[in-house]
C-alpha positions in Angstrom: 0.0 0.0 0.0 1.0 3.6 -0.4 1.9 5.2 2.9 0.6 8.7 3.7 0.8 11.0 6.7 -2.1 13.4 7.3 -1.2 16.8 8.8 -4.2 18.2 10.6 -6.5 16.8 13.3 -9.7 18.5 12.2 -10.7 18.2 8.6 -7.6 16.1 8.2 -9.2 13.4 10.3 -12.8 13.9 9.5 -12.3 13.7 5.7 -8.7 13.2 4.6 -8.0 10.1 6.7 -11.2 8.4 5.7 -11.0 9.3 2.0 -7.4 8.3 1.6 -8.0 5.0 3.3 -11.0 4.3 1.1 -8.8 5.1 -1.9 -6.3 2.5 -1.0 -3.7 4.5 1.0 -2.2 3.3 4.3 -2.6 6.2 6.7 0.4 5.7 8.9 0.3 8.8 11.0 -1.6 12.0 11.8 0.2 15.1 12.9 -1.2 17.8 15.1 0.0 20.7 17.4 -1.8 19.5 20.6 -0.3 16.1 21.8 -3.4 15.1 23.8 -5.9 16.0 21.0 -3.7 14.4 18.3 -3.6 11.2 20.3 -7.3 11.2 20.9 -8.0 11.8 17.2 -5.6 9.2 16.0 -7.3 6.6 18.3 -10.8 7.7 17.1 -9.8 7.2 13.5 -7.7 4.1 14.0 -4.4 5.8 12.9 -1.4 4.0 14.4 0.9 7.0 15.1 0.0 10.4 16.7 2.8 12.9 16.1 3.4 16.6 16.8 6.4 17.0 14.4 6.2 17.3 10.7 9.9 16.6 10.2 9.5 13.4 12.2 6.5 12.4 10.1 8.4 13.0 6.9 11.3 10.9 8.1 9.2 7.8 8.5 10.4 5.1 6.1 6.8 4.0 5.1 5.6 7.5 4.1 5.5 8.3 0.3 2.9 11.1 0.5 1.6 13.9 2.7 -1.9 15.2 2.9 -2.2 18.7 4.4 -5.3 20.0 6.1 -4.0 22.8 8.3 -4.7 26.6 8.5 -3.7 28.4 5.2 -1.0 30.4 6.8 0.9 27.1 7.5 0.6 25.6 4.1 3.7 27.1 2.6 6.1 25.8 5.3 4.6 22.3 5.4 4.3 22.0 1.6 7.9 23.2 1.2 9.2 20.7 3.8 7.3 17.8 2.1 8.6 18.7 -1.3 12.2 19.0 0.1 11.7 15.5 1.4 10.6 14.3 -2.0 7.0 13.4 -0.9 3.9 13.6 -3.0 1.6 16.3 -1.7 -2.2 16.9 -1.5 -2.8 20.3 0.0 -6.1 21.9 1.1 -7.3 25.2 -0.1 -7.0 28.2 0.2 -3.6 27.0 -1.2 -1.4 29.7 0.2 -1.3 33.1 1.9 -1.4 34.8 -1.5 -0.6 34.3 -5.2 3.1 35.0 -5.0 3.5 32.3 -2.3 1.4 30.0 -4.4 3.6 30.5 -7.5 6.7 29.8 -5.4 5.2 26.5 -4.2 4.1 25.5 -7.7 7.7 26.1 -9.0 9.2 24.1 -6.2 6.7 21.2 -6.8 7.5 21.2 -10.5 11.3 21.1 -9.8 10.7 18.3 -7.3 9.0 16.1 -9.9 6.4 14.8 -7.4 2.6 14.5 -7.7 1.0 17.7 -6.4 -2.8 18.1 -6.1 -5.1 20.7 -4.5 -8.0 19.8 -2.2 -10.8 21.1 -4.4 -12.9 17.9 -4.0 -16.1 19.4 -5.3 -14.8 19.0 -8.8 -16.0 15.4 -8.3 -19.3 16.2 -6.6 -21.8 14.5 -8.9 -24.1 17.5 -9.3 -21.3 20.0 -9.9 -19.4 17.7 -12.2 -22.6 17.0 -14.3 -23.5 20.7 -14.5 -20.0 21.5 -15.6 -20.0 18.8 -18.3 -23.5 19.8 -19.5 -22.6 23.4 -19.9 -19.3 22.7 -21.7 -21.2 20.3 -24.0 -23.5 23.2 -25.0 -26.7 22.4 -23.2 -27.5 26.1 -22.6 -25.9 27.4 -25.8 -23.4 30.2 -25.2 -23.3 30.9 -21.4 -24.1 34.5 -20.5 -25.0 34.6 -16.8 -24.0 32.5 -13.7 -25.5 32.6 -10.2 -24.0 30.8 -7.3 -25.7 31.3 -3.9 -25.3 29.6 -0.5 -26.8 30.8 2.8 -26.4 28.6 5.8 -26.9 29.2 9.6 -23.8 27.5 11.0 -22.0 30.7 12.2 -25.1 32.7 13.0 -24.5 32.6 16.8 -22.0 35.3 17.9 -20.5 32.8 20.4 -19.9 30.1 17.8 -16.7 28.2 18.7 -14.1 29.0 16.0 -10.3 28.5 15.9 -8.2 31.6 16.5 -6.8 31.5 13.0 -10.3 31.3 11.4 -11.3 34.6 13.1 -8.3 36.4 11.7 -8.3 37.7 8.1 -4.5 38.1 8.2 -4.2 34.3 8.8 -6.5 33.4 5.9 -9.6 33.0 8.0 -13.1 33.7 7.0 -15.9 32.4 4.8 -14.5 33.7 1.5 -11.4 31.6 1.9 -13.3 28.6 3.3 -16.2 28.5 0.9 -15.4 31.1 -1.8 -12.2 29.2 -2.8 -14.3 26.2 -3.7 -16.8 28.4 -5.7 -13.9 30.1 -7.6 -12.6 26.7 -8.7 -16.2 25.6 -9.6 -16.6 28.6 -11.9 -13.2 28.1 -13.5 -14.0 24.4 -14.3 -17.5 25.2 -15.6 -17.1 28.5 -17.4 -13.5 29.5 -17.7 -11.1 32.0 -16.3 -11.9 35.2 -14.4 -11.0 38.6 -15.9 -12.3 41.0 -13.1 -14.1 41.0 -9.8 -16.0 43.5 -7.6 -16.3 42.1 -4.1 -17.8 43.0 -0.7 -16.8 41.1 2.5 -19.5 40.9 5.2 -19.8 40.6 8.9 -23.3 39.3 9.3 -23.2 37.9 12.8 -22.6 40.3 15.7 -19.1 39.2 16.4 -17.0 41.6 14.4 -16.5 44.2 17.2 -13.3 45.6 18.7 -13.2 43.5 21.9 -13.5 40.2 20.1 -10.5 40.5 17.8 -12.5 39.1 14.9 -11.5 40.5 11.5 -12.4 37.6 9.2 -15.6 37.7 7.2 -18.6 35.4 7.5 -20.1 36.3 4.1 -19.4 37.8 0.7 -21.0 39.2 -2.4 -18.9 39.2 -5.7 -19.8 40.3 -9.2 -17.4 38.8 -11.7 -16.7 38.7 -15.4 -15.0 35.9 -17.3 -12.8 35.6 -20.4 -15.8 34.0 -22.1 -17.9 37.1 -21.6 -20.0 35.5 -18.8 -21.1 37.8 -16.0 -22.0 36.3 -12.7 -22.7 36.7 -9.0 -21.3 34.7 -6.1 -23.1 35.4 -2.8 -22.8 33.4 0.4 -23.0 33.7 4.2 -22.6 31.2 7.0 -24.7 33.4 9.3 -28.2 33.4 7.8 -30.7 32.2 10.4 -33.4 31.7 7.8 -34.0 28.6 5.7 -31.0 27.5 3.7 -30.6 29.1 0.3 -28.7 27.3 -2.4 -28.7 28.0 -6.1 -26.2 27.1 -8.8 -27.5 28.1 -12.2 -26.0 28.9 -15.6 -28.1 30.8 -18.1 -27.2 30.8 -21.8 -28.5 31.8 -25.2 -30.4 28.5 -25.6 -31.5 27.7 -22.1 -30.7 27.3 -18.4 -29.1 24.6 -16.3 -29.1 24.2 -12.6 -28.4 21.9 -9.7 -31.3 20.9 -7.4 -30.0 22.0 -4.0 -27.0 20.0 -2.7 -27.9 16.8 -4.5 -26.8 15.1 -7.7 -29.9 16.2 -9.8 -29.2 18.6 -12.6 -32.0 20.1 -14.7 -32.0 21.9 -18.0 -34.8 24.0 -19.5 -34.8 25.1 -23.1 -37.2 25.5 -26.0 -38.3 21.9 -25.6 -39.2 22.5 -21.9 -37.5 21.3 -18.6 -35.8 17.9 -18.2 -33.7 16.1 -15.7 -30.2 15.0 -16.9 -29.2 11.4 -16.5 -26.1 10.8 -14.3 -23.4 9.0 -16.3 -21.7 6.1 -14.4 -18.3 7.9 -14.4 -19.7 10.8 -12.3 -21.1 8.5 -9.5 -19.1 8.6 -6.3 -19.4 6.9 -2.9 -22.3 8.2 -0.7 -21.8 10.8 2.1 -20.7 9.6 5.5 -20.3 11.6 8.7 -17.5 11.0 11.1 -18.4 9.9 14.7 -20.5 12.6 16.3 -18.3 12.4 19.4 -15.3 13.7 17.4 -17.1 17.0 16.4 -16.2 19.1 19.5 -16.7 22.7 18.3 -19.0 24.8 16.1 -16.2 24.9 13.5 -15.8 21.2 13.5 -19.5 20.6 13.1 -19.3 23.0 10.1 -16.4 21.1 8.4 -17.4 17.6 9.6 -20.7 17.2 7.7 -19.3 14.3 5.5 -21.2 15.4 2.4 -18.0 15.6 0.5 -16.6 12.2 1.5 -17.4 10.5 -1.8 -15.9 13.4 -3.8 -12.8 13.5 -1.6 -12.4 9.7 -2.0 -12.4 10.2 -5.8 -9.8 12.9 -5.5 -7.7 10.6 -3.3 -8.0 7.9 -6.0 -6.6 10.3 -8.5 -3.8 11.1 -6.1 -2.8 7.4 -5.7 -3.2 6.7 -9.4 -0.7 9.5 -10.3 1.7 8.3 -7.6 1.6 4.7 -8.9 1.5 5.7 -12.6 -1.7 3.7 -13.2 -4.9 4.4 -15.1 -6.8 7.2 -13.3 -10.4 6.9 -12.2 -13.1 8.2 -14.6 -14.6 11.6 -14.6 -13.2 15.1 -14.1 -9.5 15.8 -13.7 -8.1 16.9 -10.3 -6.7 20.4 -9.6 -2.9 20.7 -9.4 -0.8 23.4 -7.8 -1.2 25.3 -11.1 -4.9 25.6 -10.4 -3.9 26.6 -6.9 -2.0 29.6 -8.3 -5.0 30.5 -10.6 -7.5 30.2 -7.7 -5.3 32.3 -5.4 -5.0 35.1 -8.0 -8.8 35.4 -8.0 -9.0 35.2 -4.2 -6.4 38.0 -3.9 -8.3 40.1 -6.4 -11.5 39.7 -4.4 -9.9 40.7 -1.2 -8.2 43.7 -2.8 -11.5 44.7 -4.4 -13.3 44.6 -1.0 -10.6 46.7 0.6 -10.3 49.3 -2.1 -14.0 49.4 -3.0 -13.4 49.0 -6.7 -13.4 46.5 -9.5 -10.0 44.7 -9.8 -8.6 42.9 -12.8 -7.5 39.3 -12.4 -4.2 38.4 -14.1 -4.5 35.6 -16.7 -3.2 32.3 -15.2 -0.1 30.7 -16.6 -1.2 27.1 -16.6 
């Protein structure tokens, strides 16, 4: 089996460990900062080693790959250490602190000659993958407008338990980085590259006051334009106490296509009327699966430990292992590499700059 170490005891255990194992990896160790918590999590997820040292983990003889699920501010150091050790790397998003750091990591990965993938697992979500394929195949004609909305209540309470880094915009915290980075990748896969953005970052819940030290956003609104001429809106908040709102829709010259909620159902409506698209076998993934409820100890862990993406992440892990072994990859979409990480970070940087400067900001063309 292919030995892998997972760095991170939250999403790393809830999703990475389970997905990697399901894809055929031998998860030989989990690395965390808190010795007691790391030991507790390793035991809960049946991982044989609980470590607090990345260099020690990288020195293990049975480790070929590293999966990184730590705060964004730490990605550069850990990815760099893993690449220096010649390990294959799967890294969570947001990929880096900013686009320049992302470009540096991409260059190092390419020099190292190892497999490098980005944790944008929703490329393999059945509904999102089917919508992207249908749009690229021309089901709506020429796309003109895109709408991506998500409102959930998970952070509506001002006293929601969040990690210190997630509260701090300077450390990459906030909802734009957490959810917006996934949406950026979804737009790029479905409709093409960004050319400009106009963004607002929001503080919906009553926690962004001076005595809390919270600077990170819990919502965003972004108007964007793409190379293809598509205009669109991304709007989301994790602090809406009302009913959940979710809408992913692409409108084109010949019709509209959309995903029914969070499921795998994609519908199209054109001159012939509405219809449901059949799901091809290559886009079917394993079903969702939540981790043990006893391991979800904080509001933040309940937010990231829903298990809805386990099937999609397992497919991503299958691609990771196939590339390491040099064997035939699984069917369906292609995974994101560090090159995509650079492109995604350029869009994320432009959104943050736009929100700060209150103006439309151009997005540089990616060099992929």
